[in-house]
N, C-alpha and C positions, 0 to 999 in steps of 0.2 A: 624387480621390478617387473610388471606385467608386460609380457610381449604385445606391441598395438596389434587391439582389434577394434571391428566397429562396436561405439558404443551401445546398440540397441540390442547385441547380444550377450551383454553381461546382466545379471540379475540387478533388479533396483534401478533399472535404466530403460526408456521408452522410445520409439523411434516413432517422433511425430511428423514423419516426412510419407512415412505409406498411411493407404488406407481411404476411409472418405473421410475428406475436410471436417463436414458439420459433424458427424458420430463423434470424430476424435475431440475434436475442440468442444463440443458437450461433455464429452468424460474426462477430459483433463482440466476445463475450467469448474466444474462442480464441486471438488474439493477447496476451491481455493475461494470461492463463492461461499461454502459453508463456514473456511474457516473465518472468513470476514465477518459472517451474521452472529459466529460465537465470540470473538473477540467485541462485538458491540453490546451483546447480550449479557458479556463477562463485566463490562463497564458497569449497564444499566443495572445487575443485580447486586454489584459491589456498593453503587450508589445507593441503592436501597437499604444497604445494612447499614451502611454511613451514616444517612440522614435518619433511619430510624431508631440508631442506637444511641448515637450520639448528638443529633440534631443539625440544624440548620447552618452552623457556624462552620461546622465540619464538613459537612459536604460543597461550601462554598471554598474551603480551603482545598479538598482535592480538586476542583475546576482550577484553580489558580497553578498547584502543583502542575496537573496534567497540561496545562498551558507551555510550560516548560520543557516536559517531557515530549511533548508533539515535534516542539523545534527541533530538539535532539535527533530524534527517529526519523524525521523528516530526512538530514543527511545521509543517516546507514542506511534507510531505504533506497536513495539514488545510488550508493554504492552497491548494494545488492542488486537493484536492478541490472547496473551494469555488469557485475560479473555473473547473472543470469543469463544475458545476451552472449555474452563471449563464451560462458561453457555450452548454451545450447550452437553457439556456431562449431563447438569444438566436437559436439558430438554429432553434429550433420555431417561432419567430416570425416567422421570415426575417428578422431584423434582424440582419445582418452587421455594421453599422456601431457596434452596442452590443456584438455577441460581442466587435469589437476592441480598445474604451475598456476591457474588464474584461480581457483577456488582456494587455492593455498595462501594465496598473494592477499586474497580479499577476506580470509579469516584472520591472517596473520595482522593485516590493516585494523582490522576491527577489532581485536583483542587489545592492541594498542591503543587505538584512541578510546576504548569503552574504559580502558582501566586509567586515562588520563583524565577522562568526561566525570569516572565515579570519584573520581579522588577529589577534582574542580570541584564537582558541583555539592559536594559535602560542604568543603569551605568557604563557598560564596553562594552559598544559597540564601544566606539572610539578605544579600544585598541584590539577588536575583527579584527577591519577594519584593523588597523595597522599592526596585526599580518599576515593577509591575502597578505600583500601588497598592497593595495589598492591605485592604483593612485592619487596624490596628486587633479589632477581635477575632478576627480571622488569622493572622499571621503566626503565632506560635505553633497552630494546628498545623500550618500549612508548612512550617518549617519541619515541624515533627515527622510528617508525613512524605516529603520531599527531600530528606536526609535518607530516608530508609529507601525511596524509589531509588536514588542515586545509588545504592549498593546493588540494588537487583538489575543494572543496567548491562554490565558485563554477561551476565547469563543471558536476559533478554535479548541480547544485541547478536551474541555467537549462535544461539537458536533461531532468532530471524535469517542471518548468513547462510547459515547450513539448509535451512528451506528452501532458499532462492534457488541455493548453486544445484540442489535437487531438483529442483521446477525446471532447470536448465538444461538437467539431462531426463526431461520427459516424466520426471517423476512426482505427481500431487500429493499423494496417497501418504505418505511418509509424515509430510509437516503436519498433514491434518489429525492423524493420529496422535501426535505428542502436544498439540494444540487443546485438543479434548483432555489429556492427561491435564493440562497446565490449568483448562479452565475449571475443571471439576476441583482439583486441588486450591484455587483460589478462592472458588465461590462458598465450598465447605468450611474454608482457615479463616474465613473475613470473620465471621460470628464468633468462633471461638477465640480467636486471639484479639479483636475488639472488647468483648463482654468479660473474656478469663471464665468461662465454661469448661467444667471437667477439670483435668490436669493441665490446662492450657493457663499463662499468667495473662492476667488485666493488662493489655497494652495500648486501649484508646484509640486512637486515630493511627499511632505506629503499627499498630495493630493488624490494619487493614494493609498497609504497605508491606508490613512484614509478611501476609498471605501471600503477597504478588511475590515478592523475594524468595518464598520457601518455593513456592509453586513453579518459577523460571527454573531457579535451579537444579530442583529434580525433573525437571522436563529434558534441559540442557544434560544431563548425565543420563538419561534414559535414552534422549535420541543419540548420544554417543555411542553408548553403548549397541545400539540398536545397529548403527552404523556400521561397524566393526562386525558385529555378532553374521552379521547379514551379507557383509562383504560387499557392500552396495559402490558402486562405480567409481564415488569421489572421495572414498578412504583415504589415507594416507600412511606408508608403512616405508619401515626403513628408511632410505634416502630419499624417498621422496615427503619425510617430514619435515627436510630444509625448504622444502616449496613454501613452509608458514613462515618463512625471512620472505618480505613482499621483494620482488624483483622491480627494478627501474621503468622496466617497460612495461610491465605489469600494472604496476602504479599510476604512470601514464594514462594508460586506457581507462581503469576503472575510476579516477580523480577526475581525468578530463571529463569524461562521459556522466558520470556517479554526479558530479555538482552541479550541471543543468538540472539533470531528474529531481534531486532533491530539491532544487529551489523552484520546482513545480508546483512543489507541495506546499512550499512555502508562499509561493505567491497566493494560490487558491485559499489558503487558512488567513491570510493577512487579508484579504479580500472580504472574506466572512466576518473579520472583526471589524471591519470597516463597515459591513452592512448594519451589525448588531447594534455599532454608534447611531447610525442613521435611524434605525428604527427604533431606539430608544428615546430619539427625539420626539418622536409621535406620542408618547405617554405608555403608561402602563399596561392598556388592553392590549393595544398593539404590540409591544414586547413579548407578551403573554401568548397571544397567537400566532406570532413567528416563532416562539421557542418550541412550542408544539407543534409548528408546521416543520421544524427541522429535523425534528425527533422520525418523522416520517422518511423525509427526504434523504435522511441517511440510511434509511434502508433502501429506497429506490436507486441510489447513485452505487450500490453493490455489485450488483449484475455486469455493469460495465466495465469495474475494475476488475473484477475476475474476468471477465471476457477477454479485457485488453492486455491482461497479463498472460493468459492463455494464447495469444494471438502473438506476443511478443516472442514467450519460447517456440511456437509452432514455424513462425518464419524465420527468427534464429538459427534453427535446423534446417530448415528448409533452402536458406542462404549461405551456409557452410557445405550444407550436400550440391550447391550450385542447380536446386531445383526450382528457377525463376519461375518456373510456370503454374507454381503453387502460391505465388506470393499473393495473386491478387484472388485466388480462389480461396487463401485465408482471410483477407481482408473483408471480400464481401460477405462468408458466411459468417464472422465476426460482427459486421454491421446487422445481418439479417435477424443473429441469435439475441441480439442487443434491443432492437427493434420491436422483436415479439416478447420476450421476457420482462423488458423494460414498460412497455407499452402497456403489455397485461396487467402489470401492478398497478400502473399510472390509471388504468379504467378501474382496477378494485377498490384503489384509492378515493376515487372520485364518488362510485356507487355507494362505497360505507364510508365516507369524510365524519360524518356528522359522531356515529357511536364511539369511532376511532378517535378522535379530536376530544371526545368526551373524558376518554381514558387518561388523558394529561391535564385537561382543563377542568373536570366536573361539568355534568352535561346543562347545569344550568347557569353555567359562564357564558357574559355577554361577548367574550374571546373566540367562543366556538364559531359563530357565524363570522365574524372576522376571519378566522384563521381556515373557513371555506371559502371565503372569498379569496383569499390568498392564495389558495390550492387553485382555483381556476384560473388565474393569472400566471402564476408562476412554476406551476408544476411542470409544463411541457418542458421546460428548460433540461431536465435530466434524461429526456427522449434524444435529443441535440446533443447534449453533452455525451451520453454513448456513442454516437456514429464520432464526434471527435475523438476521442478516447481512444476508438478503436484505431482508427488513422494512426494516430500517436503510436499506438503499440507498435504497427509495422511499423512505421519509420523508423523508432528507436532500436531495433531491432537490427535495422542499415547501418546504426551511426549516427541518424538524425537525431540529435540532443537538442541543438539551440532552436530550430523551428519552432519547434512546439512551445517553449520557453517564452518566445517574441510572440507568439498567437496568444497564448493564454496572459501574458503582461497587459497586451492591447485588448482584449477584449472584458477583461477584469475589471480594469482602470479607464483608460480614457474614452470607450464606449459604454461600459456601463456606469460609471459614475458621472459620465457624460451625458447620458440620456437622462439620467434621474436630474441633474442641475439644469439642463437647457427646457425638460417637462414637468420640473415639481410645480409650477405657479399655474400650470394646464391643468395638470392630471392630479394633482393633490398626491396622497400615499400610494393609488395607483401606480406614479412612476416608482416607488418603489420595486414594487414587486413585477410588474412589464420589463424591467430594467434586466432581471434575469433570464428572461426571453430573447430579449434584443441582444445581449451579450455572448449568450449561448448560438444564438444563430448566426451571429457575425465569425465567432469561433470555427463553426463548423463551416463556414464557407472559406476561410482563410485555411483549416486544415484541409480540403480537397485542394485547394490551389496549390499547397505545400506538397501533399502527397504526390500530384500529377507531374511534380517537377523532376528532369532527371539527375540532378547532380546527386541528390542522396543514394539513389539504384549505383550511379556509375563508379563510388564508393563501396558501397554493399558487393559488387559485381568483383571485386577483389578480394573479398574477404576470403572466399574456398581457397583460391591457388596459394595464398597466403599459409591456408592449416592446412593443404597437402603438402606442401613445401616442408611443413617442421614433421613430415612423418614417413616413414618409406613403407608402403603395403606391401606385403606377401606378393600380391595379385596385380599390383602394379594398376590398380583401377581408381585411385583415387582422380586423377584429371580424366579418364575416361568420364566419371559422372557428371563434369562440369557441364552445365547449360549455356548455352553460346550468350546469353544475355537477359538482361533482367529488365 
């Protein structure tokens, strides 16, 4: 086992506690943002292949299956985020062995869960689709697609967990490289396996899922080879492989913190489903306009998500290193960067909304003008959402995960839906679009209030001494790096 060293000194790790904060934040969040964009583009291109080669029923089937997969990945994301934070805290304290223990427990948990979910998903896929009231003409397509996708889950989950662990170590570049590999393979294999082009078998919709499975497996294996070939700091060797058997204390942290963070994604997703139902009641034109708007909003929220992830990693390392004075600076830099990027994107969307919306709806569609109207009323929610999510990023680095869950639950349901119910008769359909901005305003105000509370800061203050106690530094300097207060 390696002798304890400061994590940033190792290849593949980056010290996020040093240097100009804004510059570090931009450099660290950019790969995550690009990964998010690539994932969305991958899904869009694959949808085009399925729709063009197999038709509308097959495309609808992938949408039904993807709802199930999102719910599964929400839980894994929460566990991965919890591991990212604790790995970041350990690296901030210079405790590589502690980071590996957390990482090993997270990967071990992920492997076990993914194997169970893959097997259960294959068996219970028909019941899941019936529970979702999947239309009969779409059912068999969705079943074929979903079962193969479940097979891909272990590789996809392991790759996700490794990438999030590496981000905790300050390395966002590695996961981006293998995301690019996965996307290229998935997009390239989709038409070949769907249509049976060249030497490839004609698999229909299962071919699209098979392309995803192959790309996930190849990407995972290539990532593992790279981690060990480059001797990245989270690689496990020899006795360290025993860390893959999850320890009780690590599991308590990963599951205890991960479940609320995964639940946050579910809260947002379920609120989105409710809004789709309300919009559908307004008629087909409204549904089309809202659907086109969602395509644009999907990209508008990406900067905030990437910046928030980067803020979490930077704040976690700062907490681990006892550099309390950087927390406020990191948060302010994250908010400022989000306002600049999301604000600029919002202005561009509003300036060029007609031609962009026409790409989705057709230039002559009556839904274009309605979609433009929706943009002017609701698009501001993503600027406010960005402030909220950055504040949550700092708070979760300090272990505060229940407050964001409660705030999102309040803003998404009693506030957003309550505003709609109370103003529907007065404002008509505009009550729907304004409810987005009202809900986001409330969530931002509540997030600011929660961020200013001292309770989560007091809990975070105890993190670095615990990390120091786990490791004996040669220079005895760990305690000396502690800041007096957060």
